[in-house]
DRENPA-3360 file (N, C-alpha, C; in nm, 2 decimals, always signed):
BEGIN
1 = MIEIYENS = +6.90/-5.59/-2.97/+6.97/-5.49/-2.88/+6.90/-5.49/-2.74 ~ +6.98/-5.48/-2.64/+6.92/-5.47/-2.50/+6.87/-5.33/-2.47 ~ +6.76/-5.32/-2.41/+6.70/-5.19/-2.37/+6.75/-5.15/-2.23 ~ +6.78/-5.03/-2.22/+6.82/-4.97/-2.09/+6.69/-4.89/-2.04 ~ +6.63/-4.94/-1.93/+6.51/-4.87/-1.88/+6.55/-4.77/-1.77 ~ +6.54/-4.65/-1.80/+6.58/-4.54/-1.71/+6.45/-4.49/-1.63 ~ +6.48/-4.46/-1.50/+6.37/-4.41/-1.42/+6.44/-4.32/-1.31 ~ +6.36/-4.26/-1.22/+6.42/-4.18/-1.12/+6.49/-4.25/-1.01;
9 = WRPFIVLH = +6.47/-4.38/-1.00/+6.53/-4.46/-0.89/+6.67/-4.50/-0.94 ~ +6.68/-4.59/-1.04/+6.81/-4.63/-1.09/+6.78/-4.70/-1.23 ~ +6.87/-4.70/-1.32/+6.85/-4.77/-1.45/+6.85/-4.92/-1.43 ~ +6.77/-4.98/-1.52/+6.77/-5.13/-1.53/+6.80/-5.17/-1.67 ~ +6.85/-5.29/-1.69/+6.87/-5.35/-1.82/+6.76/-5.45/-1.84 ~ +6.68/-5.44/-1.95/+6.57/-5.53/-1.98/+6.62/-5.65/-2.05 ~ +6.61/-5.77/-1.99/+6.65/-5.89/-2.05/+6.53/-5.98/-2.07 ~ +6.54/-6.10/-2.13/+6.43/-6.18/-2.15/+6.46/-6.33/-2.10;
17 = NTEGCEVY = +6.38/-6.38/-2.02/+6.41/-6.52/-1.97/+6.36/-6.62/-2.08 ~ +6.39/-6.74/-2.06/+6.36/-6.85/-2.16/+6.21/-6.86/-2.18 ~ +6.12/-6.81/-2.09/+5.98/-6.82/-2.11/+5.93/-6.69/-2.18 ~ +6.02/-6.60/-2.22/+5.98/-6.48/-2.29/+5.94/-6.36/-2.20 ~ +5.95/-6.38/-2.07/+5.92/-6.27/-1.97/+6.03/-6.17/-1.97 ~ +5.99/-6.05/-1.94/+6.10/-5.94/-1.93/+6.16/-5.95/-1.79 ~ +6.29/-5.94/-1.78/+6.36/-5.94/-1.66/+6.43/-5.80/-1.65 ~ +6.39/-5.73/-1.54/+6.46/-5.60/-1.52/+6.58/-5.62/-1.43;
25 = FDVTKRPT = +6.69/-5.62/-1.50/+6.82/-5.66/-1.43/+6.88/-5.53/-1.36 ~ +6.90/-5.54/-1.23/+6.97/-5.44/-1.16/+7.12/-5.47/-1.15 ~ +7.20/-5.40/-1.22/+7.34/-5.43/-1.24/+7.42/-5.42/-1.11 ~ +7.36/-5.36/-1.01/+7.43/-5.35/-0.88/+7.44/-5.48/-0.81 ~ +7.36/-5.58/-0.85/+7.37/-5.71/-0.79/+7.49/-5.79/-0.83 ~ +7.56/-5.75/-0.93/+7.69/-5.80/-0.97/+7.70/-5.96/-0.98 ~ +7.62/-6.02/-1.07/+7.62/-6.16/-1.08/+7.74/-6.21/-1.16 ~ +7.77/-6.33/-1.15/+7.86/-6.40/-1.24/+7.78/-6.44/-1.36;
33 = LIQYEDGT = +7.83/-6.41/-1.48/+7.76/-6.45/-1.60/+7.82/-6.58/-1.66 ~ +7.74/-6.68/-1.68/+7.78/-6.80/-1.74/+7.71/-6.82/-1.88 ~ +7.79/-6.82/-1.98/+7.74/-6.83/-2.12/+7.72/-6.97/-2.16 ~ +7.60/-7.01/-2.20/+7.57/-7.14/-2.25/+7.54/-7.12/-2.40 ~ +7.52/-7.23/-2.46/+7.49/-7.23/-2.61/+7.36/-7.15/-2.64 ~ +7.26/-7.17/-2.55/+7.13/-7.11/-2.58/+7.09/-7.00/-2.49 ~ +7.18/-6.95/-2.41/+7.15/-6.84/-2.32/+7.26/-6.81/-2.22 ~ +7.23/-6.72/-2.13/+7.33/-6.68/-2.03/+7.26/-6.69/-1.89;
41 = ELYFNMED = +7.34/-6.75/-1.80/+7.29/-6.76/-1.66/+7.35/-6.65/-1.58 ~ +7.26/-6.57/-1.51/+7.31/-6.47/-1.42/+7.31/-6.54/-1.28 ~ +7.42/-6.57/-1.23/+7.44/-6.65/-1.11/+7.47/-6.55/-1.00 ~ +7.38/-6.54/-0.90/+7.39/-6.44/-0.79/+7.45/-6.50/-0.67 ~ +7.41/-6.62/-0.63/+7.47/-6.70/-0.52/+7.43/-6.84/-0.53 ~ +7.45/-6.92/-0.43/+7.43/-7.06/-0.44/+7.28/-7.10/-0.47 ~ +7.19/-7.01/-0.43/+7.05/-7.04/-0.45/+6.98/-6.96/-0.56 ~ +7.04/-6.85/-0.60/+6.97/-6.76/-0.69/+7.04/-6.74/-0.82;
49 = SIIVKETA = +6.97/-6.77/-0.93/+7.02/-6.75/-1.06/+6.90/-6.74/-1.16 ~ +6.93/-6.69/-1.27/+6.82/-6.68/-1.38/+6.89/-6.70/-1.51 ~ +6.82/-6.76/-1.60/+6.88/-6.78/-1.74/+6.80/-6.69/-1.83 ~ +6.88/-6.61/-1.91/+6.82/-6.52/-2.01/+6.87/-6.56/-2.15 ~ +6.79/-6.51/-2.25/+6.83/-6.54/-2.39/+6.95/-6.46/-2.44 ~ +6.97/-6.34/-2.38/+7.08/-6.25/-2.43/+7.22/-6.31/-2.40 ~ +7.32/-6.28/-2.48/+7.45/-6.33/-2.46/+7.52/-6.25/-2.35 ~ +7.62/-6.31/-2.29/+7.70/-6.24/-2.18/+7.77/-6.12/-2.24;
57 = KDIIAAVD = +7.82/-6.13/-2.36/+7.88/-6.01/-2.43/+7.78/-5.90/-2.45 ~ +7.66/-5.93/-2.49/+7.56/-5.83/-2.51/+7.52/-5.76/-2.38 ~ +7.51/-5.84/-2.27/+7.48/-5.79/-2.14/+7.59/-5.69/-2.09 ~ +7.72/-5.74/-2.11/+7.83/-5.65/-2.07/+7.83/-5.52/-2.15 ~ +7.81/-5.53/-2.28/+7.80/-5.41/-2.36/+7.69/-5.32/-2.32 ~ +7.58/-5.37/-2.28/+7.47/-5.29/-2.23/+7.50/-5.22/-2.10 ~ +7.57/-5.29/-2.01/+7.62/-5.23/-1.88/+7.71/-5.12/-1.91 ~ +7.81/-5.14/-2.00/+7.90/-5.04/-2.04/+7.83/-4.91/-2.09;
65 = KMIKIEAD = +7.73/-4.93/-2.17/+7.66/-4.82/-2.23/+7.58/-4.75/-2.12 ~ +7.52/-4.83/-2.03/+7.45/-4.76/-1.92/+7.54/-4.68/-1.83 ~ +7.66/-4.73/-1.80/+7.75/-4.66/-1.72/+7.79/-4.53/-1.79 ~ +7.82/-4.53/-1.92/+7.85/-4.41/-1.99/+7.74/-4.31/-1.99 ~ +7.62/-4.35/-2.01/+7.50/-4.26/-2.00/+7.50/-4.20/-1.87 ~ +7.51/-4.27/-1.76/+7.51/-4.22/-1.62/+7.62/-4.12/-1.60 ~ +7.74/-4.16/-1.65/+7.86/-4.07/-1.63/+7.84/-3.94/-1.70 ~ +7.78/-3.95/-1.82/+7.76/-3.82/-1.90/+7.66/-3.73/-1.83;
73 = KKAAQWEA = +7.55/-3.79/-1.77/+7.45/-3.72/-1.70/+7.52/-3.64/-1.58 ~ +7.60/-3.72/-1.51/+7.67/-3.66/-1.39/+7.76/-3.55/-1.43 ~ +7.84/-3.56/-1.54/+7.93/-3.46/-1.59/+7.85/-3.34/-1.63 ~ +7.74/-3.36/-1.70/+7.65/-3.24/-1.74/+7.60/-3.17/-1.62 ~ +7.56/-3.24/-1.52/+7.51/-3.18/-1.40/+7.62/-3.10/-1.32 ~ +7.74/-3.16/-1.32/+7.85/-3.09/-1.26/+7.88/-2.96/-1.33 ~ +7.88/-2.96/-1.46/+7.91/-2.84/-1.54/+7.80/-2.74/-1.51 ~ +7.68/-2.78/-1.51/+7.57/-2.68/-1.48/+7.58/-2.62/-1.34;
81 = NMAETMAR = +7.62/-2.71/-1.24/+7.64/-2.66/-1.10/+7.76/-2.56/-1.10 ~ +7.86/-2.60/-1.17/+7.98/-2.51/-1.17/+7.95/-2.37/-1.23 ~ +7.88/-2.37/-1.34/+7.84/-2.25/-1.41/+7.75/-2.16/-1.31 ~ +7.66/-2.22/-1.24/+7.58/-2.15/-1.15/+7.66/-2.09/-1.03 ~ +7.75/-2.17/-0.99/+7.84/-2.13/-0.88/+7.92/-2.01/-0.92 ~ +7.98/-2.02/-1.04/+8.07/-1.91/-1.09/+7.99/-1.78/-1.11 ~ +7.86/-1.80/-1.16/+7.78/-1.68/-1.18/+7.75/-1.61/-1.05 ~ +7.72/-1.69/-0.94/+7.70/-1.64/-0.81/+7.83/-1.57/-0.75;
89 = VEANKDKF = +7.94/-1.63/-0.78/+8.07/-1.57/-0.73/+8.09/-1.44/-0.80 ~ +8.07/-1.43/-0.93/+8.09/-1.31/-1.01/+7.99/-1.20/-0.96 ~ +7.87/-1.24/-0.94/+7.76/-1.14/-0.90/+7.79/-1.08/-0.76 ~ +7.86/-1.16/-0.68/+7.89/-1.11/-0.54/+8.03/-1.08/-0.51 ~ +8.12/-1.08/-0.61/+8.26/-1.05/-0.59/+8.29/-0.92/-0.53 ~ +8.21/-0.82/-0.57/+8.24/-0.68/-0.51/+8.21/-0.68/-0.36 ~ +8.13/-0.77/-0.31/+8.11/-0.77/-0.16/+8.23/-0.82/-0.08 ~ +8.31/-0.90/-0.15/+8.43/-0.96/-0.09/+8.56/-0.89/-0.12;
97 = EDK = +8.56/-0.80/-0.21/+8.69/-0.73/-0.25/+8.72/-0.63/-0.14 ~ +8.85/-0.61/-0.12/+8.89/-0.50/-0.03/+8.87/-0.37/-0.10 ~ +8.81/-0.28/-0.02/+8.79/-0.15/-0.08/+8.87/-0.04/-0.01;
% end
């Protein structure tokens, strides 16, 4: 299974190149994935590419999982912000009502 490495900057997906080194893949680079029999090439442009051991389908599944995790975090933050806003509105509503 592919690891999602989360940090305060942006999440990365940890892949492994053919030499066994860890590759911290930034999905915002949007490469073309080319599946070979023994690995997947992440093709960025005419000069830049890297081959990793993970399959294209596994990489795509990890990206989908990462997107869901990030969306869930944003939804939870939105709900917390909305609750705080509504509490402030309720606490101050008498200041804005016509008397």
